[in-house]
N, C-alpha and C positions, 0 to 999 in steps of 0.2 A: 419602752417603745414610743416613738414620736407620733405626733398627729398624722403625719404623712404616711407612716407605716401602718397605722391603724386603719385609715381609710383605704389605702392600697390593698391591704389584706382582705377587707370586707368586699371591695369591688372585685377582686380576683375570685372570691367565693361565689358571688352572684354571676360572674361571667361563666364560671365552670358550671354552675347550675343550668344556665340557659343552653350551654353547648352540649352537655352530657345527658341532661334530663329535661329536654325541651318539652316533652309531653306532660311533665309533672309541674311545670312552672305555670302559675297563673298570672295574668296581667290585668291591669286596670288603669284608669286614668280620668282626667277631667280637663275641660277647657272652658274658660269663662272670660267674658268681657262686660265692662260696665261703663256708665257715663255719670259724671259728677258736674253739677252746676250750682254755684253759690251766688248770693246777692252781693257779696263783698268778699275781699281777701281771697288768696289762692290757698286752698286747703287740699292737701294730698296731691292734687294735680293743678293744672292751670284752670281752676274752677270758675273764675270770674267770667271767662269767655265760654265756659262749658268744654269738657274734655273727655275723650274716650280712652285716654292713656291709663286705663285701670283694667288690667288683664292678668291672667295667670294660666299656666298649663302645667300638668304634671303627668308623668307616666310611672307606674309602680309595678313591681313584680314580687311574688312570693314563691318560695320553694321549700319543701320539707324533705331534706335528704334522708332522715331517719326519724324514728319515733321521738316525739317531744322536742324536735329540733326544727328551726325555721330560719331561713335567710330571707330578709326583707330589704327592699330598697326602693327609693323613688328619686327620679330625675325631675327637677322643678325649675321653672323660670317664671318671672313675673315682671310687671311694669306698673309702678304707681307714680305717675308724673315723671320726675327726674330720677327716680330710684328703681333699681332692678335691671332696667334696660334689656330684659329678656336674656341676660347672661345665664346660661344653664349651670346649675350647680347640683351637687348631690345633696338632696334635702335630708335624707336619712339612709343608712345602709349598715345593717348590723346582723350579727349571728345571734339567735335567740335559742337558749336551751332551758326548757321548763323542767327542772329536776323533779319537783313535786308541786302540787297546787300552791303551797305556801312559800315556795322559793323558786325563782327563775333568774337567769343571768343573760344580759345582753352586752355585746362588745362590738364596737365600731363607731359609726356616727349615729348616736342614739337620740331619741326624742327627749326633750325636757318635760317634766311633769310639774306644772305650776298653774293652779286654777283649773277651771273647767275646759278652757278652749285652747290652751297653749299647744298641746300636742295633737289637736284635731282641727286647728284653724284652717287647714286646707280642705276640710270636708264641709262644703258649703251647704249640703242638705242637713247638716246637724243643727242648723239654726234658722230662725225666721228672717233675721235682719240681713241687710247688705253689709253694713259695717258693725263690727264689734265695738264695745265701749273703748274709746281711744286711750284712756288712762291706763288700761291694762293690756290691750291687744292692738297696738298701732301697727297697721299693715306694712308701713315702711321699715319696721324693726324686724320683720319676719325672718330675714336671713341671719339675724343676729340672735334671736331668742328661741328659734325653733328646735335647735339641737346642739349637742356638744360632741367632740371627738374624744371618746373614752369608754365608759361603760355604765351600766345601771343594774340594779337588782329590783325585783318585784315579786309580789305574791298576794295571796288572799287567804283569809282564815275566818273561822266562825267561833263566836263565844255565845253560847246559848242561841237565842234567835236574832242575834246581832251579827252582821257580816262586816268584815273590814278588808280593805285593799290598800297596799302601800307600794310606793316606788321611791327609790333613791338613786341619784345620779352624780357623776363627777367626770369632768373632762375639760378640754381646751375649747375656747370660744373662737369661732371664725370671724376675726375682726377685719373689716373691709373699710378703708378710708372713704369710699364712695357710698357707703350704706346710709340708710335713714338715721340710724342711731348716731353716726358720725356727723351727719348734718345737724342734728339737734345740738350736739356738743359745740359745734362751730357757731351755731346761731346764738347760743347762750354766752359763750366766752367772747365772741367777737362783736357782741351787740353794741358796745360803746367805742369800737375801733373802726378804722377805715381800711378797705382793701384786705380784709381778713381772709386768710387761706389756711387750710388744715394741712400741716406738713408731717404730722405723725398721729396715728391712731392705733393703738394696740391694746388688747385685752388678754388676760392670762386665763386662769381656770375659773370654772363655775361649779359649785356644789350645791345640791338641793335634795329635798325629800318632800313627799306628800302622802297624807294618809286620808282615806275615805271611810266614813262610817255609813253603812246602809242600815237604816233603822228598821224596826219591825213594822212601821207604817209603810205600806206598799208605795213605791215610787218616790220616797223621801230619803235623801242622803245629805250628809254634811262633810266638808273637807277642810283640811288645814295644810298649808305648805310653807316651807321656808327655803330661801336660796341665798347664797353668798357669792358675790363676784369679786375676784381679787386678781389683778389690779388693772385699772385703766391707766394708760400713759397717753396723754393728749398734748400735742404741741401745735399752737396757733401762731402764725406770723402775720403782722399787720403794721399799720402806721397810726401814730397818735393824731387824732383830728386836729386840724388847723396848724399844728406844728410840723407835721410830716416826719417826725423822728421814727426810725424803725423800732418795733417792739416785738418781742417774742415772749409768749406765755406758755410755760410747761406746767401741766396739771397731773398729779398723781392722785387717783381716787379709787375708792372701793365702795361697794353698795351691798345692802341687804334688803331683801323683800320678805314680808310675812303676809300671807294671803289666807283669808277665810272665805269659804264657798258653801252655798246651799242650792239644792235643785229639787223640785217637786213636780212630778208628773201625776196628774189626777184627771181622769176622763180625757176630754179634748184640750185641757189646759196644761201649760207649762209655766212654772214660776222659778225665777233664778235671781239670786242675790250674791254679790261678791264684794269683799272689801280687801284692799291691799295698802300696806304701809311700807314706804320706802325710806331707808336711812342711808345717807351718803356722807362719807368722810373724805376730805380732800386737802391737799397742800399745793401751793402754787409757787413757782419760781419765775420771776419777771426779769427780762433783760431788755434795757432801753439803750439804743445806740451803742451796743457792745458792753454796757455797764450792767453787771448783775447785782440785784438787790439782795439776793440770798433767799432761801426757802422761807416762806411765811408760816405762821402758826396753823395748826390743823383747824379746819372749819368743818362744822357739822350742820346738816340740814335734814329735815324730816318732812316728807310729803305723803299724801294719801290719795287714793282713788276708790270710788265705790259706785255701784249701780244696782238698780232694781229693774227687773224685766218680767213682763207677763205676755203670753201669747196663746192663741186659741185656734184650733182647726175648725173649719166649717165648710159645708157644701162639698165634702170629700176631698177636693183638690186645693182649697184655699186655706191660708193661715194669716192672721192679723196679730200684730204685736205692738207694744209700747215699752219704751225704756227711758228711765231717768238716770243720768250719769253725771258724776262730778270728779274732776281731777284738780288737785292742788299740788303744785311743785314744792312749795315751801310753806308750811303752816304758819310761819311767823310773818309772811307777807301776802296772805291770801286775800287781801283787799285790793290788790293790783291786778288789772286785767291781764297783764303779761305773765302772771303767775298762776292763772287758773284757766280751765276750759270746762264749761258745763254744757250739757247736751240734753235736749228733750227730743225723743226720736219716735217716729210712727212708721211701722213697716207693714207691707203687704206682700205675700208670697203666693204664687200660683204654680202648682205642680202639673205642668202641661202634659208630661208623660212620665214614665218611670225613670227616664234618663235626662229629661230637660226641665229645668226650673227657672222661673222668671220672678224677679223681685223688684220692688220699688219702695222708696221711703222718703220721708221728709224730716228735716232736722231743724230745730231752733237752738242756736248756739250763742254762748256768752263767754268772752275771754279770748285771748290770742296766744296762749302759751304754746300750742302745737302748730303755729304758723311759722314754718322754716323760712330762712332767708339765705341759705347756703349759695344759691345761684341767682340771687337778686329777685326772687319771685315774690317777695313781700317786703319791699323797701319802705312802705309806709306812705302816709299815715294809715293805720289799721282801724277798722271798725270793731268795736268791742262786742256789738250785738249784731248778728247776722243769721241768715238761714240758708239752707242747702237742700237740694234733692239729689238722690242717688238711685241708679237703676243697675240691675245686673242680670245677665243671662248665663246659665251654667249647663254644660253638657257633661254627663258622667258616663263612663263605659267600663 
């Protein structure tokens, strides 16, 4: 069954649910808008001037046609600067059958389980901060990392006074040449070229699994996840600086992520720590003025990201938090500003009502690795040390 068939079947199931069992379908959703202003560089949006192009909207529905079965779906649109452009997409849409507590099956466009926030990054009330650590949860990548078209299994089980929860998934990736992840690829490959354009961006299947251990200590859990993406095919066309010769670079790449997570709720405090290691293998075929040099040798790179976060509720409706985060694209060149991005983040949240949340935060940033230049928004020179403020208002229903 192709990706198109999987999503079409799941959409038909949800449509039938609404038409035939409207009284049993539950609906929800959210709408948010934010503002970002930086002292230098354009980060996520046109932040040097200050930008409100930081918004998202989602409408979801759930239906239980019979015992232990659920159909779930969400229509989602977002805009983060030049990415998203409020193009509506099916964020997730799947049929879920929970056979027994230790085993369940989902088929359709299913959520990816990787770390704490990948499958709940649209739930703004689940965190204190406006922005999640960029090395793991870049909002421009959301349409690429949130789900796959295929299936997943899940369940939970008990061993003594230890509880465990697992998820495993496999499916096709929704690759979009206008997405944030495509912009990152173009920025890196075309950095030393002129007039670089992305002429091809395709990704195949993604496979992953995650295990959570809920310890006997109340509120404390540890997780481990691994995912493998096979294969990227990226083609960039450009010109060689000063000479003007046409050049085409084709890259075949695969990546693997290994993630370790911990989360601890104690009283009014929440403590979170995550670490991710990313390994990329790639080969490159270069064609200059019609002359092909042949496929180059396999190149390997290893990068990592981590963060530590603490937050506390106070005065009933307020939360304050602080996060230290580091992202290194290649551990062999981590002394270059273009290969890193570090963040010191301070957040404040106010729960105005049960449905309305306001947030504000301040960032101290170092490094330029996540400053994209796909559309000329960061032509340089770039400041390696800069700061930023971000605000966000979210309505949930």
